[in-house]
C-alpha positions in Angstrom: 0.0 0.0 0.0 2.9 2.4 0.7 4.2 1.9 -2.7 0.8 2.6 -4.3 0.3 5.5 -2.1 3.6 7.1 -3.2 2.6 6.5 -6.8 -1.0 7.7 -6.6 -1.5 9.9 -3.5 -0.8 13.2 -5.6 -3.0 12.3 -8.5 -5.5 15.2 -7.6 -2.7 17.6 -7.4 -1.3 16.4 -10.8 -4.7 16.9 -12.2 -5.0 20.5 -10.9 -1.4 21.1 -12.1 -2.2 19.9 -15.6 -5.0 22.5 -15.5 -2.8 25.3 -14.6 0.0 24.5 -16.9 -2.4 24.3 -19.9 -3.9 27.7 -19.1 -2.9 31.1 -20.5 -3.5 33.0 -17.2 -1.4 31.2 -14.7 2.2 32.1 -15.8 1.1 35.7 -16.8 -0.6 36.1 -13.4 2.5 34.9 -11.6 4.8 37.2 -13.5 2.4 40.2 -13.0 2.7 39.6 -9.2 6.4 39.3 -9.7 6.4 42.9 -11.1 5.8 44.0 -7.4 8.9 42.3 -6.2 10.9 43.8 -9.2 9.7 47.3 -8.4 10.4 47.0 -4.7 14.0 45.6 -5.5 14.6 48.4 -8.1 13.5 51.0 -5.5 15.9 49.5 -2.9 18.9 49.5 -5.3 17.9 53.1 -6.4 18.0 54.4 -3.0 21.4 52.9 -2.3 22.9 54.2 -5.6 21.7 57.8 -4.9 23.3 57.6 -1.5 26.8 56.4 -3.2 26.7 58.3 -6.6 24.6 61.4 -6.1 23.6 62.6 -9.6 26.5 60.7 -11.3 25.8 57.3 -12.6 27.3 55.0 -15.2 26.0 55.2 -18.8 23.5 52.4 -18.8 21.6 53.8 -15.9 19.0 56.4 -16.7 19.3 59.8 -15.0 16.5 62.5 -15.3 13.8 64.4 -13.4 10.2 63.6 -12.7 8.8 64.8 -15.9 11.3 63.0 -18.1 10.8 59.7 -16.2 7.1 60.0 -16.3 7.2 60.5 -20.1 9.4 57.5 -20.7 7.3 55.2 -18.4 4.0 56.5 -20.2 5.6 55.7 -23.6 6.7 52.3 -22.5 3.4 51.5 -21.1 1.3 52.6 -24.0 3.7 50.7 -26.3 3.6 47.5 -24.2 -0.2 47.6 -24.2 -0.4 47.8 -27.9 2.2 45.0 -28.4 0.5 42.8 -25.9 -2.9 43.3 -27.8 -1.0 42.3 -31.0 0.5 39.2 -29.3 -2.9 38.0 -28.0 -4.6 38.5 -31.4 -2.0 36.5 -33.3 -2.1 33.8 -30.6 -5.9 33.6 -30.9 -5.5 33.5 -34.7 -3.1 30.6 -34.6 -5.3 28.7 -32.0 -8.2 29.0 -34.3 -6.2 27.7 -37.3 -4.8 24.9 -35.2 -8.3 23.9 -34.0 -9.6 23.8 -37.6 -6.6 21.7 -38.9 -5.7 19.4 -35.9 -8.9 19.4 -33.8 -10.2 21.5 -30.8 -8.8 19.0 -28.3 -5.3 19.8 -29.4 -5.7 23.4 -28.2 -4.6 22.2 -24.7 -1.2 21.3 -26.1 -0.8 24.7 -27.7 -1.9 26.4 -24.5 0.8 24.3 -22.6 3.6 25.8 -24.5 5.9 27.4 -22.0 7.4 29.8 -24.5 3.9 31.3 -25.3 3.0 31.6 -21.6 6.3 33.1 -20.8 6.1 35.6 -23.5 2.5 36.7 -22.5 3.8 36.8 -19.1 6.7 39.1 -19.9 4.2 41.7 -21.4 1.9 41.5 -18.5 4.9 42.0 -16.2 6.1 45.0 -18.0 2.7 46.6 -18.1 2.1 46.1 -14.3 5.5 47.3 -13.6 5.1 50.5 -15.6 1.7 51.3 -14.0 3.3 50.9 -10.5 6.3 52.8 -11.4 4.3 55.8 -12.6 2.7 56.1 -9.2 6.2 56.0 -7.6 7.8 58.7 -10.0 4.9 61.1 -9.3 6.1 61.6 -5.8 9.6 62.9 -6.8 10.8 66.4 -7.1 10.2 68.0 -10.4 13.5 69.7 -10.9 16.0 67.3 -9.3 17.8 64.9 -11.8 18.7 61.6 -10.1 19.8 58.1 -11.3 16.6 56.0 -11.7 16.8 52.2 -11.5 13.2 52.1 -11.7 13.0 53.7 -15.2 16.1 51.7 -16.2 14.3 48.4 -15.4 11.3 49.6 -17.4 13.3 50.3 -20.4 15.1 46.8 -20.1 11.7 45.2 -19.9 10.6 46.9 -23.0 13.7 45.7 -24.9 13.3 42.2 -23.6 9.5 42.2 -24.6 10.4 43.3 -28.2 12.9 40.4 -28.5 10.4 38.1 -27.1 7.8 39.2 -29.6 10.1 38.2 -32.5 10.7 34.8 -30.7 7.0 34.4 -30.1 6.4 34.8 -33.9 9.0 32.3 -34.7 7.6 29.7 -32.1 4.1 30.2 -33.4 5.1 29.7 -37.0 6.8 26.4 -36.1 4.0 25.3 -33.7 1.3 24.8 -36.5 3.7 22.5 -38.6 2.2 19.1 -38.3 5.3 17.5 -37.4 5.9 19.7 -34.4 2.4 19.1 -33.2 2.8 15.4 -33.6 6.1 15.4 -31.7 4.6 17.5 -28.9 1.7 15.2 -28.4 4.1 12.1 -28.7 6.3 13.6 -26.0 3.4 13.8 -23.7 2.6 10.1 -24.4 6.2 9.2 -23.7 6.2 11.0 -20.3 3.0 9.1 -19.4 4.6 5.7 -20.4 7.9 6.5 -18.5 6.0 6.8 -15.3 4.9 3.1 -15.6 7.1 0.5 -14.0 9.6 -1.5 -16.1 8.3 -4.8 -17.6 10.1 -8.0 -16.2 9.5 -10.9 -18.8 10.5 -13.3 -16.0 7.8 -12.2 -13.7 4.5 -12.7 -15.4 1.5 -10.7 -14.3 -1.9 -12.2 -13.3 -4.7 -12.0 -15.8 -5.9 -8.4 -16.1 -9.3 -7.6 -15.0 -12.1 -6.2 -17.1 -15.5 -4.8 -16.0 -17.1 -8.1 -16.6 -14.6 -9.9 -14.3 -15.6 -8.0 -11.2 -17.6 -10.1 -8.7 -21.2 -9.1 -8.1 -22.3 -11.3 -5.2 -22.6 -9.7 -1.9 -21.6 -6.2 -3.3 -23.3 -2.9 -2.5 -23.4 -0.6 -5.4 -23.3 3.2 -5.6 -22.2 5.9 -8.1 -20.3 9.1 -8.2 -21.9 12.3 -7.0 -21.5 14.1 -10.4 -21.2 13.1 -14.1 -18.1 13.7 -16.1 -14.8 12.2 -17.1 -12.8 10.3 -14.5 -9.5 12.5 -14.4 -7.7 10.5 -11.7 -8.2 7.8 -9.2 -6.4 8.3 -5.8 -5.5 4.6 -5.5 -3.4 5.0 -2.5 -6.2 6.9 -0.7 -8.7 4.2 -1.6 -6.4 1.5 -0.2 -6.2 3.2 3.1 -10.0 3.9 3.2 -10.8 0.1 2.2 -8.3 -1.2 4.8 -9.7 1.0 7.6 -13.3 -0.1 6.7 -12.1 -3.8 6.2 -13.9 -3.9 2.8 -12.9 -4.4 -0.8 -13.7 -1.5 -3.3 -14.6 -2.3 -6.9 -14.5 0.4 -9.6 -16.2 -0.5 -12.9 -14.5 2.5 -14.6 -10.8 3.8 -15.0 -9.3 7.1 -15.7 -10.6 8.5 -19.0 -14.0 6.9 -18.9 -17.2 9.0 -18.6 -19.3 8.3 -15.5 -22.9 9.3 -14.8 -24.3 10.7 -11.5 -25.4 7.9 -9.2 -25.8 4.6 -10.8 -23.9 1.3 -10.0 -20.4 2.0 -11.1 -18.8 1.5 -7.6 -19.1 -1.5 -5.5 -18.3 -2.3 -1.8 -17.8 -5.8 -0.5 -19.2 -6.9 1.9 -22.4 -4.9 1.4 -23.2 -4.6 5.0 -20.3 -2.3 5.9 -21.2 0.4 3.5 -22.5 3.5 5.2 -22.7 7.2 4.2 -19.2 8.0 5.7 -17.5 5.3 3.8 -19.5 6.3 0.6 -18.3 9.9 0.9 -14.7 8.8 1.4 -14.6 6.6 -1.7 -16.3 9.3 -3.8 -13.7 11.9 -2.6 -10.9 9.6 -4.0 -12.3 9.9 -7.5 -11.5 13.1 -9.4 -14.2 13.9 -12.0 -14.3 16.7 -14.4 -15.6 18.1 -17.7 -12.5 17.1 -19.7 -10.2 14.2 -19.9 -6.7 14.7 -18.7 -3.4 12.7 -19.3 -2.8 12.1 -15.6 -3.6 8.4 -15.6 -4.8 8.1 -19.1 -2.3 7.1 -21.7 -5.3 6.5 -24.2 -5.8 10.4 -24.0 -2.4 11.1 -25.7 -2.8 8.2 -28.2 -6.3 9.6 -29.3 -4.8 13.0 -29.7 -2.2 11.8 -32.3 -4.9 9.5 -33.9 -7.2 12.6 -34.3 -4.5 14.3 -36.2 -4.2 11.3 -38.6 -8.0 11.0 -39.0 -8.5 14.6 -39.9 -5.6 14.4 -42.4 -7.2 11.6 -44.1 -10.6 13.3 -44.3 -11.8 14.1 -47.8 -11.6 17.8 -47.1 -7.9 17.7 -46.2 -6.6 14.5 -47.9 -3.1 14.7 -46.6 -1.9 11.0 -46.1 1.7 12.0 -45.3 0.6 13.7 -42.1 -1.1 10.5 -41.2 2.2 8.6 -42.1 4.0 11.0 -39.7 1.5 10.0 -36.9 2.2 6.3 -37.5 5.9 6.6 -37.4 5.7 8.7 -34.1 3.1 6.4 -32.7 5.4 3.4 -33.4 8.2 5.1 -31.4 5.7 5.5 -28.3 4.4 1.9 -28.7 8.0 0.6 -28.6 8.3 2.3 -25.3 5.0 0.8 -24.2 6.3 -2.8 -24.8 9.0 -2.3 -22.2 6.4 -1.0 -19.6 4.3 -2.9 -17.2 0.6 -2.1 -17.3 -1.6 -2.1 -14.2 -3.3 -5.4 -13.5 -6.4 -3.8 -11.9 -5.7 -5.6 -8.6 -4.3 -3.6 -5.7 -3.3 -5.1 -2.2 -2.7 -3.5 1.1 0.4 -4.2 3.2 -1.0 -7.5 4.4 -1.4 -8.7 0.8 -5.2 -8.6 0.8 -7.0 -7.3 -2.3 -8.6 -4.1 -1.4 -9.3 -2.5 -4.7 -10.4 -4.0 -8.2 -10.6 -1.8 -11.3 -10.8 -2.6 -15.1 -7.2 -2.7 -16.3 -5.7 -1.3 -19.5 -4.3 -3.9 -21.9 -1.7 -4.0 -24.7 -4.2 -5.0 -27.1 -6.6 -2.3 -26.2 -3.8 0.4 -26.6 -2.7 -0.9 -29.8 -6.2 -0.8 -31.2 -6.5 2.7 -29.9 -3.4 3.6 -31.8 -4.1 1.9 -35.0 -7.9 1.2 -35.2 -9.3 4.6 -36.5 -6.4 5.2 -38.7 -7.0 1.7 -40.3 -10.9 2.4 -40.6 -10.3 5.8 -42.3 -7.2 5.0 -44.4 -7.5 1.3 -45.0 -8.3 1.9 -48.7 -5.0 3.9 -49.2 -2.2 1.7 -50.0 0.4 4.1 -48.4 -1.5 4.0 -45.1 -1.7 0.3 -45.0 2.0 -0.1 -45.7 3.0 2.3 -43.0 0.5 0.6 -40.6 2.1 -2.8 -41.3 5.6 -1.2 -40.9 4.6 0.3 -37.6 3.4 -3.1 -36.3 6.6 -4.7 -37.6 8.7 -2.1 -35.8 6.7 -2.5 -32.5 7.2 -6.3 -32.7 11.0 -5.8 -32.3 10.3 -4.5 -28.8 7.6 -6.9 -27.6 8.7 -9.1 -24.7 5.8 -11.3 -23.5 3.1 -13.4 -25.1 0.3 -10.9 -24.4 2.2 -8.3 -26.7 2.8 -10.8 -29.5 -0.8 -11.9 -29.5 -2.0 -8.4 -29.6 0.3 -7.6 -32.5 -0.7 -10.6 -34.4 -4.3 -9.7 -34.0 -3.7 -6.2 -35.3 -1.8 -7.6 -38.2 -4.6 -9.9 -39.1 -7.2 -7.0 -39.0 -5.1 -4.7 -41.1 -4.4 -7.6 -43.6 -8.1 -8.6 -43.9 -9.1 -5.0 -44.5 -6.4 -4.6 -47.2 -7.5 -7.7 -49.0 -11.1 -6.4 -48.9 -10.6 -2.8 -49.8 -7.6 -2.5 -52.1 -8.0 -3.7 -55.7 -4.9 -2.7 -57.6 -2.8 -5.6 -58.3 0.5 -4.0 -57.8 -0.6 -2.4 -54.5 -1.9 -5.7 -53.3 1.3 -7.5 -54.1 3.3 -4.8 -52.2 1.0 -5.1 -49.2 1.3 -8.9 -49.2 5.1 -8.6 -49.2 4.8 -6.3 -46.2 2.4 -8.6 -44.3 4.9 -11.4 -44.8 7.7 -9.3 -43.5 5.5 -8.3 -40.5 4.7 -11.9 -39.7 8.3 -13.0 -39.9 9.3 -10.1 -37.6 6.8 -11.0 -35.0 7.9 -14.7 -35.2 11.7 -13.9 -35.1 11.3 -11.6 -32.3 9.2 -14.0 -30.3 11.7 -16.8 -31.0 14.6 -14.6 -29.9 12.8 -13.7 -26.5 11.8 -17.2 -25.8 15.3 -18.7 -26.4 
């Protein structure tokens, strides 16, 4: 239980952090507050310099009276407001284009760009700093010319903002290139897979549980308090709750599923120990929201890539090479998946007693999520079929256990059957037949090498 708690106790925080990091307001808000600290620091340094240097100051430091300082700060402020409006407008236009080309669900990946958030934050910080600095400068003597660190910092922030504007345009231009989007989504999937424990072929897992495998006799059923997507399940907390109440908790959903208010999707065994307090503790351990998140849901990132491919294969776009890029990147992530251990859906406490049962993800299910819709939408295009077969062959080189080989063979059979049914050109059929044989040999060869 301690290990599960260490892995899953912070899932709620991770879900909230995912919301913050994919928002446009968080980083600019933090940097806007940082303007207060920057102004305080500049005033402290300025007071020290006036005591040491008087009216003399090195060249980079601004020296002037109140009127000059006010004019400079006002000019910087108005310029920054105009530039910030331009940056926000350009960003919204790019997001609109990205939503129409790659799908609205990919917007969160654009919003998660640290560069974009930092550039917007720099403009907000400069504007807030200049507004506050104007109130400070108004208190100075009109005639006395003194070194002003406050004005110097404002000028420096304006220069940095101009430089970041050029950088922002460069980043935005690259961000709508399909390969950039595919790589960004693929990296998110790789990060999720890296959090899974390594697979040890010498220690086979027990059979994975599905919803149909969960026992029903002697179980009291309840449901979530709200409808929505399951964003995270705090498994460590559920284990503690189940052990304290000496019950077994059964969940008929996993992260990424959509649940309804009430219903019978949560079970407690034995039924006689379920009360309102226990039901409330179980419900509080399940994070439900309006959107899916990648916190515990690898299928989420897979489906993002698949959506790019499916849109590219639509008659309105007809860009099969973007779909090919998706298949290439998916094969890289699936190769990593083959080296990772998936949850079995069975969680035990420190005494070894099963306290929590959930449906478990499978290698077959994740391969279907990766290849299924692309095959359905591009199965009549020889180039897509050839790269599908190549992706299966490449993934097979990293398979380690029978469950993975069986899943790959199943996908190969489905792709091959669809190609024979939907592709008529003899030359294309011959090329696909050769690729099918190559994939079959690859799976058999890799399986023989692993077993030997």
